[in-house]
C-alpha positions as CSV (number, residue, x, y, z in Angstrom):
1,X,0.1,-0.1,0.0
2,X,0.9,3.5,-0.3
3,X,1.5,5.7,2.4
4,X,3.6,9.2,1.2
5,X,4.6,11.4,-1.2
6,X,8.4,10.9,-1.2
7,X,11.8,12.4,-2.9
8,X,14.6,11.2,-3.6
9,X,17.9,12.5,-4.2
10,X,20.2,10.4,-4.4
11,X,20.4,6.6,-3.3
12,X,21.0,8.2,0.6
13,X,18.6,10.8,0.4
14,X,15.1,9.9,0.5
15,X,12.4,12.6,1.6
16,X,9.4,11.4,2.8
17,X,5.9,13.6,3.7
18,X,3.4,13.1,6.6
19,X,0.6,11.6,5.9
20,X,-1.2,13.3,3.0
21,X,1.2,15.7,2.0
22,X,2.0,16.5,-2.2
23,X,5.4,16.1,-3.4
24,X,5.4,20.2,-3.5
25,X,5.0,20.1,0.4
26,X,8.3,17.5,0.4
27,X,9.5,19.6,-1.9
28,X,9.4,22.7,0.4
29,X,10.9,21.0,3.6
30,X,14.1,20.3,1.1
31,X,14.2,23.8,-0.2
32,X,13.5,25.2,3.4
33,X,16.7,22.6,4.4
34,X,19.1,24.6,2.1
35,X,19.1,21.8,-0.4
36,X,19.5,23.2,-4.1
37,X,19.5,19.7,-6.6
38,X,17.6,20.2,-8.9
39,X,14.4,17.8,-8.3
40,X,13.0,16.2,-11.8
41,X,10.3,14.2,-12.3
42,X,12.4,11.1,-12.0
43,X,12.9,12.3,-8.6
44,X,9.5,11.7,-7.5
45,X,7.6,8.9,-6.0
46,X,6.1,7.6,-3.3
47,X,6.6,5.1,-0.4
48,X,5.1,1.6,0.2
49,X,3.8,0.5,4.0
50,X,6.7,-1.7,3.7
51,X,9.6,1.7,3.1
52,X,10.2,1.0,-0.6
53,X,10.5,4.0,-2.6
54,X,8.8,3.6,-5.7
55,X,8.7,6.2,-8.9
56,X,5.7,7.6,-10.4
57,X,5.1,4.9,-13.1
58,X,5.5,1.5,-10.4
59,X,3.9,3.1,-7.8
60,X,0.7,3.2,-9.7
61,X,1.1,0.3,-10.7
62,X,1.6,-1.0,-7.3
63,X,-1.4,1.1,-6.8
64,X,-3.7,-0.1,-9.1
65,X,-2.8,-3.9,-8.1
66,X,-3.4,-3.4,-4.5
67,X,-7.0,-2.5,-5.1
68,X,-5.7,1.2,-3.2
69,X,-7.3,2.9,-6.1
70,X,-9.0,1.8,-9.0
71,X,-8.3,4.3,-12.1
72,X,-5.3,7.1,-12.5
73,X,-6.0,10.4,-13.6
74,X,-3.1,10.8,-15.5
75,X,-1.4,7.2,-16.0
76,X,0.6,5.2,-15.7
77,X,1.5,7.6,-13.2
78,X,0.6,8.3,-9.8
79,X,0.1,11.2,-8.0
80,X,-1.1,12.1,-4.7
81,X,-4.3,13.5,-6.2
82,X,-5.1,9.9,-6.9
83,X,-4.7,9.0,-3.1
84,X,-5.7,12.3,-1.1
């Protein structure tokens, strides 16, 4: 199950939002910490209840397969608006 929006800047830097945060909320937190790295579409995704980071496309498939959602607004990618 998808539990949070997340941004993965590097292999070691994963920023996870709070419940019902959108990616813009996570990006704002990153910027407040003074991090200036570019945040690209490939950096954006979600974290599962098992702590696994999934990029938007894989997260969309995961949410559909698990029955968490029945339709994606912008297939094949998952957006926080699809969930909350």
